[in-house]
ZADOTI-997875 format. One record per atom (N, C-alpha, C): residue in three letters; x, z, y. Coordinates in steps of 0.05 Angstrom, whole numbers, plus 32768, in hexadecimal, padded with zeros to 4 digits. Layout:
ALAXZY/...
END
This chain:
MET821280267F26/MET821480367F3E/MET81FF802D7F51/ARG81EF803F7F5A/ARG81DA80397F6D/ARG81E5803D7F89/ILE81E380297F9A/ILE81EE802B7FB5/ILE81D880377FC7/ALA81DF804C7FD5/ALA81CB805A7FE5/ALA81CA804F8002/LEU81E08047800D/LEU81E0803D8028/LEU81F18024802A/PRO81EE8013803F/PRO81FE7FFB8041/PRO821B80008048/VAL822B7FEB8045/VAL82477FEC804C/VAL82497FF88068/ALA825B800B806B/ALA825D801A8084/ALA826E800C8099/LEU82757FF38095/LEU82827FE480AA/LEU826C7FDA80BC/THR82637FEC80CD/THR824B7FE880DD/THR82517FE380FA/LEU823C7FDF810A/LEU823F7FDB8126/LEU824F7FF18133/ALA8249800A812C/ALA825880208139/ALA8276801E8133/ALA827D8017811A/ALA829980158114/ALA82A67FFE8123/MET82987FE98127/MET82A37FD28134/MET82A57FD58152/THR82957FE7815E/THR82957FEA817B/THR829F80058184/GLY82AC80138173/GLY82B6802E817A/GLY829F8041817F/GLY8288803D8173/GLY827280508175/GLY825E8047818B/ALA82658033819B/ALA8253802A81B0/ALA823A801D81A4/ARG8223802281B0/ARG820A801781A6/ARG81FC800A81BE/PRO81ED7FF481B9/PRO81DE7FE981CE/PRO81C87FFC81D7/HIS81C17FFB81F0/HIS81AC800C81FA/HIS8191800481ED/ALA8181801881E7/ALA8167801281DA/ALA81567FFF81EA/ALA815880008204/ALA81487FEE8215/ALA81557FD3821A/ASP816C7FCE820E/ASP817B7FB68212/ASP816F7FA08200/PRO81607F8D820B/PRO81547F7881FB/PRO81697F6581F0/ALA81827F6581FB/ALA81977F5381F1/ALA81A87F6281DD/GLY819F7F7981D2/GLY81AF7F8881BF/GLY81B17F7B81A5/PHE81BD7F888192/PHE81C17F7D8178/PHE81A77F7E8168/THR81A37F6A8157/THR818A7F698147/THR818C7F77812C/ARG81A57F7D8123/ARG81A97F8B810A/ARG81C07F9F810F/THR81BE7FB68101/THR81D47FCA8103/THR81E87FC780EC/THR81E47FB480DA/THR81F87FAE80C6/THR82047F9480CD/ILE821C7F8F80C2/ILE82297F7580C6/ILE822E7F6780AC/ASP82317F4D80AD/ASP823A7F3E8095/ASP82587F3C8098/ILE82667F3B8081/ILE82827F388081/ILE828A7F22806E/GLY829B7F108077/GLY82A57EFA8067/GLY82C07F01805B/VAL82C47EFB8042/VAL82DD7F028035/VAL82E77EE98027/HIS82FE7EDF802F/HIS830B7EC98022/HIS831A7ED4800A/VAL83157ECA7FF2/VAL83207ED57FDA/VAL832F7EC07FCB/ARG83417EC97FBA/ARG83517EB67FA9/ARG83407EAA7F93/ASP83307EBB7F86/ASP83207EB37F6F/ASP83037EBC7F73/VAL82F27EAA7F7B/VAL82D77EB27F83/VAL82C77EBD7F6B/GLU82CC7EB27F53/GLU82BE7EBC7F3B/GLU82C67ED97F35/ALA82E07EDF7F36/ALA82E97EFB7F31/ALA82DE7F0E7F46/SER82DE7F057F5F/SER82D47F167F74/SER82B67F1A7F71/ALA82A77F057F6A/ALA828A7F077F66/ALA82847F1B7F50/ARG82937F1A7F3A/ARG828F7F2E7F24/ARG82957F4A7F2E/PHE82AA7F4D7F3D/PHE82B17F687F47/PHE829A7F737F59/TYR82927F637F6C/TYR827E7F6E7F7F/TYR82627F727F72/THR825C7F637F5D/THR82427F677F50/THR82457F7C7F39/ASP82587F797F28/ASP825A7F8B7F10/ASP82667FA67F17/VAL82797FA77F29/VAL82877FC17F2E/VAL82797FD07F45/ILE82747FC27F5B/ILE82687FCF7F73/ILE824A7FCE7F72/ASP823D7FBC7F65/ASP82207FBA7F62/ASP82127FAC7F79/PHE82207F997F86/PHE82137F877F99/PHE82017F757F89/THR81EE7F687F96/THR81DD7F547F8A/THR81E37F397F97/GLU81E77F257F87/GLU81ED7F0A7F92/GLU81D27EFD7F9A/VAL81D27EF27FB2/VAL81BB7EE37FBC/VAL81C47EC77FC2/GLU81B27EB67FCB/GLU81B87E9A7FD0/GLU81CF7E987FE5/GLY81E27E887FDE/GLY81F97E837FF0/GLY81F47E6A8000/PHE82097E5F800C/PHE82067E47801D/PHE82207E39801F/THR82207E218029/THR82387E11802E/THR823A7E0B804B/VAL82537E078054/VAL82597E00806F/VAL82697DE6806E/ALA825F7DD18079/ALA826C7DB78078/ALA82877DB98087/ALA829A7DA9807F/ALA82B57DA9808B/ALA82B57DA480A9/ASP82A57D9180B2/ASP82A47D8B80CF/ASP82997DA380DF/PHE82847DB080D5/PHE82797DC780E3/PHE828D7DDE80E2/ALA82997DE480CB/ALA82AC7DF980C8/ALA82C47DF580DB/THR82CC7DDD80DF/THR82E27DD680F1/THR82DA7DDA810E/THR82C47DCF8115/THR82BA7DD28131/THR82B57DEF8138/ALA82AB7DFF8125/ALA82A67E1B812B/ALA82BF7E2C812B/GLY82D57E208122/GLY82EF7E2F8122/GLY82F37E408109/LEU82E47E3B80F4/LEU82E67E4A80DB/LEU82FC7E4080C9/THR83007E2580C7/THR83147E1A80B6/THR83227E0380C4/ASP83367DF980B7/ASP83457DE280C1/ASP833D7DC880B2/GLY83237DC480B0/GLY83197DAC80A3/GLY83107DB18087/GLN830E7DCA807F/GLN83057DD08064/GLN82E77DD88064/PRO82D87DCF8050/PRO82BD7DD8804D/PRO82BD7DF48040/LEU82A77E028043/LEU82A47E1D8037/LEU828C7E1E8024/ALA82907E2A800D/ALA827A7E307FFB/ALA82797E4F7FFB/VAL82647E5B8005/VAL82637E778009/VAL824F7E847FF6/ARG82587E977FE7/ARG82467EA77FD5/ARG82407EC17FE3/VAL82267EC97FE3/VAL821D7EE07FF2/VAL82147EF67FE0/PHE821D7F0F7FE6/PHE82167F277FD6/PHE820C7F3C7FE9/VAL81F77F4A7FE1/VAL81EA7F5D7FF3/VAL81E97F797FE7/LEU81E87F8C7FF9/LEU81E27FA87FF3/LEU81C87FAE8001/GLY81B47FB67FF3/GLY819A7FBB8000/GLY81887FA37FFE/GLU81727FA5800D/GLU815E7F8F800D/GLU81577F88802A/GLY814C7F70802D/GLY81427F688047/GLY81577F5D8059/GLU814E7F578072/GLU81607F4A8085/GLU81777F5C808E/SER81737F76808D/SER81897F888096/SER819C7F908080/ALA81997F858068/ALA81AC7F8B8052/ALA81C87F82805A/THR81DB7F928053/THR81F77F8A8057/THR81FE7F738045/LYS820D7F60804F/LYS82157F488040/LYS82337F45803F/VAL823E7F408028/VAL825A7F388024/VAL82597F1B801C/LYS82677F0B802B/LYS82677EEE8025/LYS82837EE6801A/LEU82837EDE8001/LEU829D7ED77FF4/LEU82A17EB97FF4/MET82B97EB17FFA/MET82C07E947FFA/MET82DD7E907FF2/ALA82E27E7A7FE5/ALA82FD7E727FDF/ALA83007E557FE7/VAL83167E4D7FF1/VAL831B7E317FF9/VAL83317E277FE7/PRO83297E187FD2/PRO833D7E0E7FBE/PRO83517DFC7FCB/GLY836A7DFE7FC1/GLY837F7DEB7FC9/GLY838C7DF27FE4/VAL83867E087FF0/VAL83947E0F8009/VAL83A77E268004/ARG83BC7E278013/ARG83D07E3C8010/ARG83C57E548020/VAL83C57E6B8014/VAL83BC7E838022/VAL83D17E99801F/ALA83D37EAA8033/ALA83E57EC18032/ALA83D57ED9802B/ALA83DF7EE88018/ALA83D17F018010/ALA83D57F168026/SER83C07F26802A/SER83C17F3C803D/SER83D27F528032/ASP83DF7F618043/ASP83ED7F79803B/ASP83D97F90803B/ASN83CF7F968024/ASN83BA7FAB8021/ASN83C57FC58015/ALA83E07FC98017/ALA83EB7FE1800B/ALA83DE7FFA8016/TYR83DB7FFB8030/TYR83CE8012803E/TYR83BE80078055/VAL83AC80188060/VAL839C800F8076/VAL83AD8008808F/HIS83C580138091/HIS83D6800E80A8/HIS83EB7FF880A3/SER83E97FEA808C/SER83FD7FD68085/SER83FB7FBC8095/GLN83E37FB780A0/GLN83DE7F9D80AE/GLN83C77FA180C1/LEU83C77F9280D6/LEU83B07F9480E9/LEU83987F8680DD/GLY83817F8C80E7/GLY83687F7F80DE/GLY83557F9180D0/PHE83407F8680C6/PHE832C7F9580B7/PHE833A7F9F809E/ARG83387FB88097/ARG83487FC38082/ARG83387FCC8069/TYR831F7FD4806C/TYR83117FDD8054/TYR82F37FDD8059/LEU82E47FDE8044/LEU82C77FE18044/LEU82C17FFE803B/THR82AD800A8046/THR82A48024803D/THR828880208031/ILE828480288019/ILE826A8026800B/ILE826180428003/PHE824A804A800C/PHE823F80658005/PHE822F80637FEB/VAL823580747FD8/VAL822880757FBE/VAL8219808F7FBB/ASP820580907FAA/ASP81F680A97FA6/ASP820380BB7F91/ASP821780B27F83/ASP822480C37F6F/ASP824080B87F69/ILE825580C67F74/ILE827080BC7F70/ILE827880BE7F53/GLY826D80D17F44/GLY827380D37F27/GLY826A80BB7F18/ALA825180B27F1E/ALA824780997F12/ALA825880817F1A/ALA826080817F33/ALA8271806B7F3D/ALA828C806A7F2E/MET829780827F29/MET82B180837F1A/MET82AD80797EFD/ARG829780807EF1/ARG829280777ED5/ARG828F80587ED5/ARG8282804E7EE9/ARG827E80307EEB/ARG829A80237EEF/LEU82AA802E7F00/LEU82C580237F04/LEU82D580247EEA/GLN82D4803A7EDC/GLN82E3803D7EC3/GLN82DA80297EAF/ALA82BF80257EAD/ALA82B480127E9A/ALA82BD7FF57EA0/ALA82C17FEF7EBA/ALA82CA7FD57EC3/ALA82E87FD27EC3/GLY82F77FE77EBC/GLY83147FE67EBB/GLY83217FE77ED7/VAL83127FF17EEB/VAL831C7FF37F06/VAL8329800E7F0A/GLU8343800F7F11/GLU835180287F16/GLU834F802E7F34/PRO834680467F3B/PRO8345804E7F57/PRO836180507F63/VAL8364804A7F7C/VAL837D804E7F8B/VAL8380806C7F8F/GLY836A80797F94/GLY836A80967F98/GLY834E80A17F96/GLY834D80BB7F90/GLY833380C97F8E/GLY832980CA7F72/PRO831280D77F70/PRO830180E17F86/PRO830E80F97F93/THR830D80F97FAE/THR8318810E7FBF/THR8302811A7FCF/LEU82FF81347FCF/LEU82EB81427FDE/LEU82F0813E7FFC/ILE82DB8137800B/ILE82DD81348028/ILE82D3814F8033/GLY82E5815D8040/GLY82DD8177804B/GLY82E2818D8036/GLU82D481A38039/GLU82D981BA8027/GLU82C181C18015/ASP82AA81B6801A/ASP829281BC800B/ASP829181AC7FF1/PRO829481B87FD9/PRO829481A87FC1/PRO827981997FBC/ALA826481A17FCA/ALA824B81937FC8/ALA824A817B7FDB/GLY825F81777FEA/GLY826081617FFE/GLY826781477FF1/SER827281358002/SER8279811A7FF9/SER829681187FEF/TYR829A81057FDD/TYR82B480FF7FD2/TYR82BB80E27FD9/LEU82D580DD7FDC/LEU82DF80C27FE2/LEU82EF80B87FCB/THR82EA809F7FC3/THR82FA80917FAF/THR830180767FBB/VAL831A806E7FBA/VAL832380547FC4/VAL832A80427FAD/ILE832080297FAE/ILE832680157F99/ILE832F7FFC7FA8/ARG83377FE87F98/ARG833E7FCE7FA3/ARG832D7FB87F95/ASP83267FA37FA4/ASP83187F8D7F98/ASP832E7F7B7F8B/PRO83277F657F7E/PRO833B7F547F71/PRO83517F497F83/ASP834C7F477F9D/ASP83617F3E7FAF/ASP83707F557FBD/GLY836A7F6D7FB4/GLY83797F857FBF/GLY836C7F917FD8/ASN83557F877FE0/ASN83477F937FF7/ASN833D7FAF7FF0/LEU83417FC28003/LEU83397FDD7FFE/LEU831C7FE18002/ILE83107FF17FF0/ILE82F47FF87FF2/ILE82F280167FED/GLU82E480248000/GLU82DF80407FFD/GLU82C380447FF1/LEU82C180567FDE/LEU82A8805E7FD3/LEU82A5807B7FDB/ILE828E80827FE8/ILE828A809E7FF2/ILE826F80A77FE8/GLY826F80BF7FDD/GLY825580CB7FD4/GLY825980E67FC8/PRO824380F47FC2/PRO8245810E7FB5/PRO824C810B7F98/MET825681217F8C/MET825C81227F6F/MET8243812F7F62/ARG823481207F54/ARG821C812B7F47/ARG822081317F2A/
END
């Protein structure tokens, strides 16, 4: 599946559509955001995001326990972060996967977008939802729903919803070619 646009969890989505003024020198330096995802099994999630969604893994990084604690990220745990990108260059969208072995975690309630507060899903725009469906089928991934036509024009976009290995919702949107 060829990804045409970055993850749509963008500045506009995060700010209710508000944008910094063009003349504002203190504005944002990128219009995409990075998102960190704590996962149960980092290897399974890495395979999903590369093999099923077609992200590319790039160099990751570690965060020492003392820094992670001081920054308010963990309660004394170090982080080993694997980084996956859509696109190229500094403005490419990044998903950062991490698992902290040996800690108790509560699973999110991802039954529906309204089941729990917080970030609920990623939207990824694809250039061919049919090709995306074939890729999902080949990987053994069952869609939660779709493809469903958005609007009334059959030449328009279709929505398919899937789940990653931890149950997080992912929307795939694109035309049926």
